[in-house]
N, C-alpha and C positions, 0 to 999 in steps of 0.2 A: 748425398755427399759426393764430391768429385772423386773419381779414382786416383789412387796414388801409386807411383812406381819409383823404383830406385836405380839409377844407372850403376852398373857393376863397378865402374871406376871410382865412385864416391859413395858416401853414405847419406848424402842429402836427398830426401824424397822430393819429387817433383809431382805437381797436380796438373792433370789434364782438364782443360775447360769441357770437352766432351769426348766420348768414346763413341765412334761410328762404326757400325758393322757394315762391311762392303759385301754386297750381293750382286754380282754383274755390274750393271751400270747404276744400280741404285745403293744409296747410302741411308742407313737408319740410325737413329740414336739408340745405343745399347743401354738398356736400364738395368742389366744383371752383368755380373763379371764375365768377361770373355772366357770361352773354353778352349781347350787344345784343338788346334785346327781351324779356328776362327780367324778370319782376316779382318783387322780392325785398323782404323785410322785414329790417331789422337790430335785434337786441335789445341792450338795455343799452349804448347809446353815451353815455358820460359827457360832458357839456359841449356836446352837439350840440343846436342850436336849431331850431325849425320854420322852413322856408324856406331853410335852408342847402344849397347845392350840394356834393355829395360827388364827389370823383373820385380815381382812382389818383394816388399821389405822383409817378408818372412823367409825368403830363400837365401841361403849362404852365398857369399860373395865369390866363391871359388869357381864360378862358371864363366865362360867366355866364348867368343866367336872367333873363327879363323877369318882374317881379313881377306876379302875378295881380292883377286888379281885384276886390276883395272886395265883397260887398253891404254896404249901410248897415244899422246896427241899426234895427229897427223896433218893439222892445218892450223894456221895462225891468222889472226885479224888484227889490225891496227885499229883501236878505238880512241877517238877523241871527242870531247864536248864541243858542240857547235858554239855555245856561249862560253866565253873564257871564265866567267864567274862561277860556272858549274863544274870546273875542273876538280875541286876538292870533293864535291858531292859524287862525281864519278868515280874517283878512287874509292870512296866508302861503298858505293854500290856494287862496284866490281868485286871488292873484298867479300861482300855479302854472297854474291853469286858463286864465287870460288868456294866459299865455305860450305854452301848448300850442294854444290855439284863437284865431287872429288875428280872428275874427269876434266875440268876446266883448270888451266894454270894461268897465272898472271905474272907478267914480267915487265920490267921497265924497258921502254923503247930506248935503245942505245942512241938514236938520233934525236931524242927528246921531243918527238911529235905527239906523243899520247901513250896509251897503255897497250902493251902487246898481250893478247889473250890467245892461248893455244887451246884447242879442243879436238874432238874427234872427227871433224870434218866440217865442210861449208855450212851445212844445214844446222849443225849443232851450234856453230858460232853465230849463225844469223838468228837462231832462237835466243841466245844469250843477248844479242843486241836489241832484239825485240822486247825482252824482259826489262831492259834498262829503260825503254820508252814506257811500257805499260805499268811497271811496278813503281818505278823511281821517278817518272815524268821527266826524263832527261832526253833531250834531243842530241844525237851522236851523229858523227861522221864515221864511216867505216871504210877500210881499204884492205883488200886481201894482201898478204905479204907474200912476195915471190920467193919460191924455193922452200915453202913450208909443207 
């Protein structure tokens, strides 16, 4: 049976497709419940959001985590689709990236040339642009924003 866990903010259980135990650079499917101190990865958990606390359904819901203090964005990149027909798809893809990475921020470009993405630095932003190509198959043009 697939393992079940409940986000602390809701009572609806979620099922993980796989529970993988991480040992150094190797990952192994875990055939038994994880123990305290185990580092595990869950694959394909629908509806789960970054920062949610998972726990066994048998545990009371009065537990929680202190939200981490995240660094402020220090760089900005203007991103636009190469093909005009991909503009809507770009907006959806950027929304996914921002949802997955709480240090990325998406703004509307005041001049209307594309999407303004703020991140932790040029390398962080170039990784986000690369994910648009590799994960969402989008060809994009990027331009660093002065004064960011």
